[in-house]
C-alpha positions as CSV (number, residue, x, y, z in Angstrom):
1,X,76.2,90.8,100.3
2,X,79.7,89.4,99.7
3,X,81.7,92.6,100.3
4,X,85.7,92.5,99.2
5,X,87.8,95.2,99.7
6,X,90.6,96.5,97.5
7,X,93.9,98.0,98.3
8,X,96.2,100.2,96.3
9,X,99.6,100.2,98.5
10,X,101.8,103.4,98.1
11,X,104.2,105.0,99.9
12,X,102.1,108.1,101.4
13,X,98.5,106.7,100.0
14,X,96.6,103.7,100.1
15,X,93.6,103.1,98.0
16,X,90.7,101.7,99.4
17,X,87.9,100.3,96.9
18,X,85.1,98.2,97.9
19,X,83.9,95.5,95.8
20,X,80.8,92.7,95.5
21,X,81.6,89.1,94.4
22,X,78.1,88.6,93.0
23,X,78.5,91.6,90.6
24,X,82.1,91.6,90.2
25,X,82.2,95.5,90.0
26,X,84.2,97.6,92.4
27,X,84.2,101.2,93.5
28,X,87.2,103.6,95.3
29,X,85.8,105.0,98.5
30,X,88.6,106.6,100.0
31,X,92.3,107.3,99.8
32,X,94.2,106.9,103.0
33,X,97.2,108.8,104.7
34,X,100.4,107.1,104.9
35,X,102.9,108.3,107.9
36,X,106.0,107.2,109.2
37,X,104.9,104.0,106.9
38,X,101.9,103.0,108.8
39,X,98.4,103.8,106.9
40,X,95.9,105.6,109.1
41,X,94.4,102.4,111.2
42,X,91.8,104.7,112.8
43,X,90.4,105.4,109.1
44,X,91.1,101.9,107.6
45,X,88.9,100.7,111.1
46,X,86.0,103.3,110.4
47,X,86.0,101.8,106.8
48,X,85.9,98.1,108.0
49,X,83.1,99.1,110.5
50,X,81.0,100.7,107.8
51,X,81.5,98.1,105.0
52,X,82.2,94.7,107.0
53,X,84.7,93.1,104.2
54,X,84.6,89.4,104.1
55,X,88.1,89.3,102.7
56,X,90.9,91.9,101.2
57,X,92.4,92.1,98.0
58,X,96.3,94.1,98.0
59,X,98.0,94.7,94.9
60,X,101.4,93.5,94.4
61,X,104.1,95.9,92.8
62,X,105.5,94.1,89.7
63,X,108.2,95.3,87.3
64,X,107.1,94.8,83.8
65,X,108.8,91.5,83.5
66,X,106.3,90.1,86.6
67,X,109.1,90.4,89.0
68,X,108.9,91.8,93.0
69,X,110.4,95.3,93.4
70,X,111.3,97.5,96.2
71,X,107.5,98.0,96.2
72,X,106.5,94.8,96.4
73,X,107.8,94.5,100.5
74,X,105.8,97.3,101.5
75,X,102.8,95.8,99.9
76,X,103.1,92.5,101.6
77,X,103.8,94.1,105.1
78,X,100.4,95.7,104.5
79,X,98.9,92.6,103.4
80,X,99.6,90.8,106.3
81,X,99.4,93.7,108.9
82,X,95.6,94.4,107.5
83,X,94.9,90.6,107.4
84,X,95.9,90.1,111.2
85,X,94.4,93.4,112.3
86,X,90.7,92.3,110.9
87,X,91.4,88.6,111.1
88,X,90.1,88.3,107.4
89,X,92.0,86.1,104.5
90,X,94.0,88.4,102.0
91,X,95.0,87.7,98.5
92,X,97.7,89.6,96.7
93,X,97.3,90.1,93.2
94,X,99.3,91.7,90.2
95,X,98.5,94.9,90.2
96,X,100.7,96.3,86.9
97,X,99.1,99.1,84.9
98,X,96.0,99.7,87.2
99,X,97.6,103.3,88.0
100,X,97.7,104.2,84.5
101,X,93.9,102.6,84.1
102,X,92.7,104.6,86.9
103,X,94.5,107.8,85.2
104,X,92.8,106.9,82.2
105,X,88.7,106.4,83.7
106,X,89.7,110.0,85.7
107,X,90.8,111.5,82.4
108,X,87.9,110.1,80.8
109,X,85.4,110.7,83.4
110,X,86.8,114.7,83.4
111,X,86.1,114.9,80.1
112,X,82.6,114.1,80.1
113,X,82.5,116.5,83.3
114,X,81.4,113.9,85.7
115,X,84.5,114.6,87.8
116,X,86.7,117.6,88.5
117,X,90.3,119.1,88.8
118,X,90.0,118.9,92.7
119,X,89.0,115.1,92.3
120,X,92.3,114.1,91.2
121,X,92.8,112.7,95.0
122,X,90.4,109.7,94.0
123,X,92.8,108.2,91.5
124,X,94.5,106.2,94.3
125,X,91.1,105.2,95.1
126,X,90.4,104.2,91.5
127,X,93.5,102.6,91.3
128,X,91.7,100.1,94.0
129,X,88.9,99.6,92.3
130,X,90.5,98.6,89.1
131,X,92.9,96.1,91.4
132,X,90.1,95.0,92.7
133,X,88.0,94.3,89.4
134,X,90.6,92.4,87.8
135,X,91.0,90.3,90.6
136,X,86.5,89.8,91.0
137,X,86.7,88.6,86.9
138,X,89.9,86.4,87.4
139,X,89.5,84.6,91.0
140,X,85.8,84.4,92.5
141,X,86.7,81.9,94.5
142,X,89.7,83.7,96.6
143,X,90.3,84.4,99.9
C-alpha cells in the first residue's frame, strides 16, 4: 500500500489522517496534543510505526489572499521536524477552508446519526483528511 500521512497543524492539536495514493482516499485517525509548542511525539511515533507512511503532507495555513501568516511558520516548523524525525519526504499544501469543510462533514455525519457531539474532537483529524484528499487529488507524484 502506498500510505501517506496528512497533518492539520494547530497550536493545541495536530490532526492526523492516513491516505492511500492508489484510491485517493483519506480518513482522520487521531488528534495529537501539542504542549509548549511540541507535539506528543510518542503518540506520533506509535502512529508511524502502525501505518508506516511513505510520505507526509502538512497543511500550510494561508490568508484568503494566499499569503503566508503567523500560523504558517508553525506549520513549516512542524513539517521540517517531522520530516527529519522520520526521514520522509514532506509536501506543504494550501489548507484554506479545510477546517470549514471538516466541520460541515461532521455536521452532516451528526445529522445522519453517524457521529455524536462527543466526537467533535475528531474535527481536527477530519481537517487533516480534507487536506490530504485535496493533495492526493491534485498531485499524486508528490513527495
